N, C-alpha and C positions, 0 to 999 in steps of 0.2 A: 705404323706409327705416324707417318706423315698424314694419312687420311684422318686419323683421330685429331691430330693437331689442327688441320685445316677446318675440320668440323667444329672444333672448340672455338676457333677464331670466329667462325660464322655465327655460332650460337651466342658468343659474347656480343657480337654486333647486334643481333636480334634483341638481346636483353637490354642493351644500352638504348636502342631505338624505342622499345616499349617503355622503358623508364622515363625517357625524355617526354614521350607522349603523355604518360600518366602525370608527370610533374606539371606539364603545361595545362592539362585539364583541371588538376586539383588546385593549382596555385592561383588560378584566375577564374572567378565566377562572373560571367556576364549576366546581369539581370534581364528579365523579360518584363514586358508590360503587364503580364499576368501576375507579377509579384507586387504590382501597384494597387492602389495609388501610393506614391512614395512621399515620405516626409519632405517638404520643400528644403532645398539646399541652395545657398548663395555662395559663390566664390567671387570675392570682391576684386576690384582692379588691382593689379600688382603695381605698387608705386615706384618700383625700380624701372618700369617701362614708361615710354612716352605715350600720351593719349592719341597722338597722331603724328603725321609727317607731311611735308610739303609735296606738291605734285612734282613728278618728273618733268624736266623742261622738254620742249619740242625737239631740242638738239640731241636728246638722249638717244643712244644707238638703237634702243628698242622702239622708239617713236618716230624717228626720222625716216624719210623715204629712201629706200635702197635699191630701187629699180628705175630704169629710164621710162620716159613718159607713157608709152603705150603698152608696157608690160604689166601683167596683172599684179596686184598687191591686195592686202587686206582680205585674203581668201578665207571663206568661212563656209561651213556645212550646216545644214539643218535637215531634220527628218521630215520627209513628206508622208511616207507610209513605209511599211516593211519592205515594199518593192520599189520604192522611189526615194531619191535624195536630192535636196536643193544644194546647188553650188553657187556661191555669190562671190564677187570680187569687184575691185575698182580699177579703172585705167584712166590715164590722163591726169592733168593737174587741176586741183581746185583753185579757185580765185577768191581773193578777199580784198576788200577796199571800199571806197565810197561808191565807185561805179564798177559793176561786174556784168559780164555778158555770158550767159550759159552756153556751153559747148553743145554741138549737135550730138545727141546720144547715138546716132547711127554712124558717126564717123569712125568708130572702132567696133568691130563685130564681137560677138560673144559666142564661143563654142567650147564644148568640153569633149575631149577624146578620153574614152575609158574602156577598160577591159579587165579581165580577171588574172592576167599575167603581166608582170612588170615589163614595160617597154612594148607590149603588144596591145594596141587599142583597136578593138573590133567594132566599136560604135562611136557615133558622134551625136551629141545633144546640143540643141540651140535654144535660146530663150529670149528674154526681154532685156533692153538696156534703157536706163532712165538717168536723169539728173534732177537735182532739187536745189532750191535757193532758200536762204534765210535772209529776209529783207526787213529793214527797220526804218520806219518813216520819221526818224528823228535826226536832227542836225548833228553831224560829227560821228554818228555811229557807223561802223563799217558793215557792209553787206558781204554775203558769201554765196558762192555757187559751187556745187560739188564737181568732182570728176565724174566719169561715166560709171554708173553702178549696174552691174550685170547680174541677172538671176537666171540660172538654167536648171530645169528639173530633169534629172536622169531617171528614166522609167524602165520598167521591165527587168528590174534587178532581182536577184535571188536573196531571200531573207537569210540573215546570218552568214553573209559571204563577204570576202575582201575584194575590193576593186581598186585598181590603179588609175590615175587620171592626170591629165594636164588641162589647163584652161587658158583662154586667151583668144587671139585672132590669128589664125594661121596664114591669112592673106598678107599680113604685113612683112614678115611673120613676127609674131610676138606671143609666144606661148610660155607658160610657167614651167618650172621644173616639175618633175613627177611627184605627186602626192598619193596617198592611199586613204581609204576609209573602209569601215565595215558596216554593212547594213544591220538594221535591228533584227533580232530573232523573230521568227514567225509567231504571231499571237497564239499562245498555248499556256496552260497552267504549268507546263514543264520547262518553259523557255524564258530566260530573263537576261537582260544586259548584265555584264559582269560587275561593273561599278558605275554608279550614277553620282556624279559630283554635283553639289548644290552650293551656289554662292549668290550673294546679293550685295548691292551697294558697294561695288568694287572700286571704281575710280581709277586713278593713275598715279598713285603715290608709291613711295618705296615699300610701304606696307602692302599695297596691291601687288607689287612685284613678289613679295614673300608669299602671299596667298597663292598666286598663280604658279610659282615655282614649286610650292609644296603640293598643290593640287596635281600638277603635271607628274610629279614624282609618284603620286598614288595611282597613276595610270588609269584614268577614267575611260569608259566607253561611251559616255554621254554626259552632257552638262546641262543643268537647269540653272538659268540666270534669272533670278526673281526680281529684276528691276533695278533702276538707278545704276547705269552702266558707266558713263564717262565723266559725269560732273562737269561737262563743258559749260554749264550755266553758273559756275562759280567764278566766272571771268567777265570782264568787259569785252565788247566786240573787237577791241583793238589788241586783245591778248594781255601781255604783261604777266603779273603774278596772280594766281588764283587765291581765293579767300576761303578760310574755313567757315566764316559767317558772312554771307553775301550782303545782307542788309546792314551789317555793322561796317563793312569795308566800303560799300558803295551806296550810302543812304540817299544820294541824289540821282540815282539812275532812273531814267524815265520809264523803263520797262525792265523786266528780268532779262538781262542781256546774256548772250552766249558767245564763246569763242569756238566756232565750228571746226577749225583745224584740230581741236582736241579729239573729235570723232575719228578723224583720219589717223591720228596718233594711236588711238585706242585700238582701231582695226589692225594696225601693224603690230602693236603690242600683243594682241591675242592671236595673230595668225599662226605662229608655230604650233599652237594648240588646236585652234578651230579649223585649220586646213586638213586635219586628220580626225578630229573628234566632233561630232555634231553638237551644236549649241542651240538650245531652245530658249528663247527669250520672251519676257513679258514686260510691259512698260511700267515704269515707276514715275513718281512725281518729277524727278529730274529730267525726264524725257518730254515734259510738256512743252517747254521752249516756245512761248508765245512770240508771234511776229506780226508783221503788217497784215491787215485784213482779218484779224482774229484767228489766223491759222495756227494750229498747235501740232505737236508731235511729228513734224515733217521729217526730221532726221530718222526717228525710229521707224516710221511707216515706209520710208524709202530704202533704208539700208538693209533691212532684214526680211528674209523670206520665211514665212511660217505657213503651216498647213491649214489655213483658215478655210479656203474653198474645199479642200479635201475633207474637212470635218463638218461641212454644212454651215459654217459661219460666214456672215457677210461682212466681217470686220477683222482686221489683223490685231485688234485689241483683245480678242478672246478666241480660243480655238482648242482643239483636243487632238490627241494622237495616241497610237499604241506603240509600245516597245516590249516585245515579248508578251508576257502575261500581265502587263501593267497598262492600265488606261490612265493617261494624264489629261487633266483638265486645267487649262491656263485661263485665268479670269482677269478681267480688266477692272481695276478699282477706280479708274479715272474716266470712265464712261458710264452711261446709265446702267445701274444695277438694280433698279426698282423692279418689283414683281410684275409690273405692267409693261416692262420694256423689252426690247429685242434680245438683249443679252440673257435675261432671265428665261425667256421663251426658248432660246437656243439651248441653254444649259439644261432645262427640264427635259427637252427632247433628247439631248445627248446622253444624259444619265439614264433615261428610260430605255435607250437602245443598247446599252452595254450588256453583253452576255458574260456574266461573272463566272460561268463554267469555262470560258476561254481566256478572259482577262480577269482573274480573281482580284487583283489589286487595283484599287482606285485611289489615285494620288491627285490632289488639287494644289495649285500654286497661284498666288497673286502677290502683289507687292506689300500692301499695308495690313499688318496683323490685326485680328480681332481680339486675341488674347495676348496681353502684354502687361507686365507688372513694372516696366520702367516708366519713369516720369515723362520721358520723351515719347510723344505720340500716344499718350495714355488715353484710351477710349476715343481715339480720333475717328475710327471707322465703325462706330456703333451702328450707324444707319445701314451700312452694308451688311453687318452681321444680322440685324433684325430682319432684313429683307431675304437673305440667302441661307442662313444657317440651318433652318428647319429642312430645306430642300436637300442640302448636302448630307445632313444626318439621316434623313429618310432613306436615301440611296446608299448609305453605308460607306461614306468616304473614310479611308483608312488613315491617311496622313495628309497634312496640310503644311506646305512650306511658304514662308513669308520672309520679307526683308524689312526695310524702312527704319527699324530700330537698330542702331549701330552697336549691337551686342548679340550674345547668344542666349537663347532661352528655349527650353523644352518643357512642354506642359504634360501633366497627367491627362489621361483621357477625360474629355470634358464636353458638355453640351449645355448651352444656356447658363453658363457659369456654375454648373453643378457637376460634380464628379459622376462620370457615367461610363461603364465598361464598354459601351458601344459608341462612344464619342470618338472623333478623330484624335490622333496625336498631332497637336499643333507644334511646329518648330520654327523659330525665328532665327534666320542666319543672315542678318543685315550687317555682318561684321567683316565684309570683304576687304576693308582697309582704306576707305575714301578719305578725302581731305577734311571732311567735317568732324573727324575724330570719333573715338569710341564713346558710347554713352555709359555713364557710371552711376547715375542717380536712379533710385527706385521710388516709385510712387508711395511705397509704404515706409520709406525712410522718414525720420522726424523732420518736419518742415519742408518736405519735397513733394507733397501731394499737389498736383496741378489744380488750378482753379477751372471753373467751367468755361472761362473765356480763353484758356490756353489750348494749344493743339487743335486749331481750327483746320479742317481738311481743305486741300486745294481743289477738291471737287466733292459735290454732294452736300447733304445737309448736316446739321449738328443734332445728335440724338443722345447726348450724354445724360446720365441719370445716376442717382444713388442706388446702391444695391437694395433689392427688396427682400432678399432671403439670405440665409447663411450667416457666418460669423461677422461679416461686414454690413449686416442689415442696417439701413438708414444712413450709411456713410458713402461718400464718393470714392474713398480709398480705404484699403485694408490698413490695419496698424501693424501688420507683420506680412511676411511673404505669403501671398494667397495660396490656398490649398491646391488650386489647380496648376500652380507653377511648380514643376518638379525640380528643375535645375536651371540656374542662370549664372552667367559669367560675363564680365566685361573684358573681352579679349578679341583680337582679330583672328579669323580662321576660315575654315570651310568644312563642309560635311560630305560624307560618302555613304550612299545607300546601296546595300548589297542584298537583293532579294534572293532568297535561297530556294523557296518553293511557294506553294499556294497559300501557306498559312503563316510564315514568318520571314522577317527580313532583319538584317543587322544594320543599325544606324550608328555611325561613328562621326563625332565632331573632332576636328584636329585644330589645335591652337597653332598660330604662326610661330610662337616662340619655341615650339618643340619640333620645328622643321627637321632638325638633324638628330633627333633622338629616336632610336630604333624602337618601334612598337609603342610609342607614346600616344596616348589618346586623351582628349579633354573630357569627353563624355561618350559612353557607349551603352547601347541597349538593344535587345531583340524586340522588335515590334511584332506582336503576334495577333493575327486575325482570328476571330471566333465566328465564322459564318453560321455555325449551328445555333448560336445565340443571337447574333445581331442581324442576320439577313432574313428576318421575318417581316411580313407585311405589318403585323401588329406588334408594337413595341411596349405596350402597357405592362405586360408580364415581366419583360426583361429588366425594367427599371427597378423592380422590387428585389432583384437578385443582388446579393452582396458583391462588391467589386473584387475582393480578394478571397473568394471562397476556396476551401481546401481542394475542391474538385478542379478548379481552374489551375491552381498552382501545380497540382499533380500532373495535369495534362501538359503544362509548360515544361515541367521537369522531365517528363517522359519524352516529350518532343525533342528537347535539347539533348537528352542522353542518347537518343537514337542517332542524332547527327554526330555526336562524339563517337558513337560506335562505328558509324560509317567512316569517319576519319581514321579511327583505329584500324578498321578492317582494310582500308585502302593501303595503309602503311604495311600491315601484315602481309597482304597479298603481294606487295612489292618484294618483301623479304622472301616470301614463298617462291616467287618467280626466280630470284637469285638462287635459292636453294634447289629449285628444279634444275637449273643449269648445272649446279654443283653435283647433284645426285646423278645426272647423266654421265658425269666424268668419273666419279668415285663409286657410284652405285649406292643404293639405299632407298628407303621409303619414308614418306611423311604422311601422317594421318591427321585430318582435321575433323573434330566433332563440332557440328554446328547446332546450336540450340535456338531455333527460330531463324528468320531471314536476315537478321542484322546482328546477331550476337555469336561470338566464338566462345564455346565453353572450354575447349581443351585442344591443345596442339601437342602432338606426340611425334618425336623423331625416332626413327629406327635406322641404324647404319650397320 
């Protein structure tokens, strides 16, 4: 009797578990790109929220310096390759004022102790130490010189492995506390980072804090930062209060000034995350920061280590890297992108060298979007699109991430403003929370279409034009949400990309205001690759195929159901394991009839 009672309880547990799985699968259908193109959807700004917030002061606990002079701070990781990792940090004190003297970068050494067991460091890496200055040839403007910035590349690592490390100078001694990181998976169609966080236009406001806290809660294994990091150029050199509109607040400034200590505050603000999760950055317009002698981008170029040399690039403005079965291409929108230039030649060679049987996914990122239906930055980078889009399309880029526009927008697959099943999925995530506030106006809203003289890029030419085809033919703006814009919303947030296998990935956009709501998402879709359709040398035939054919939808449904089956099976197997233990105690048999490699047809219990 006791045996039957125990088994009944076990069977009840099985039934409840299966019921919960079934309910979870049936209650929520996540669309795939093969269901598209989708009817455009707009979720307008919630008027109960504020459009922005002020910057955190430098005295804020997350921004102020919390170590003594020579101890490491602002620790950050960056991927060099699947077998190497950059570790960067700052020591010493920055100086700011009318007269500053750079410190000797050799006065504090840079070394990293690391190993695969906590507290046991079997190897030591050493690297370079540098300082930089931000100087202004104008009376009354303050100058800045940084602390010592260290970059050490750890080599000979095992892919997909955890390492523990300390960084600093052991001769002082001044070493950091122990941190850890995990290397990228080995390039393979079967290996992928667990969760890739994507953020842009972050800044240092209370909204930025919500973004980073929410992102950290989602436990990313890697971060893509698509430009506009600190917004240090929303200040005068003397500090004070930052402005949401620089030209409005400081119309008489002789140059676009910056308050460089904001960079140090940003490094401290990010350290709890970046000391354990690699962050891959690309420059935005707020990193330009002009100074004496026509020098630009000094902060960006000095503070961040990127795998430029490793990827054959001669510039930190553009580079590439692999993370498991994904090849990432990071492009510079504020350096020469013309088809006759160095970046284009590098990009063409990089794309040509990709082995899609090893890294099936191809993801590109740069700051300024080509496809954007907001009034802000509308058609601003048409010149870059005209130069580079055909090359990216030819090599089958799957996803493009951008920032710049302070809102969220996901496109239908598109090429040359035409819906195309082989075009990339363009996603704008410039909604990190910066001081310039969220964008709310759309170019198709009545009276909001920009003029040709608006949105002049800070680099490159102006190539704006009226549409020559489609519903907006002859017009500069659509009179409704464009067909290539699938979903847009004016909210702060971040995205998470979870690549599941060589053909599909789950993209989820999280709103800040839903930080504490369990399983809440702002936008979610499976991005499905179709290599059999799109990875052909000749694309003439594929453009004649309908976007949403029944064949494609069936394949998407089948693909998704297989994964649901796998989830179901993994849960059942767990139950069967428990039952196996039970049967060893009370005796009994269990038979499973399997119909194919991924489907359970029947489960029979015999006791």
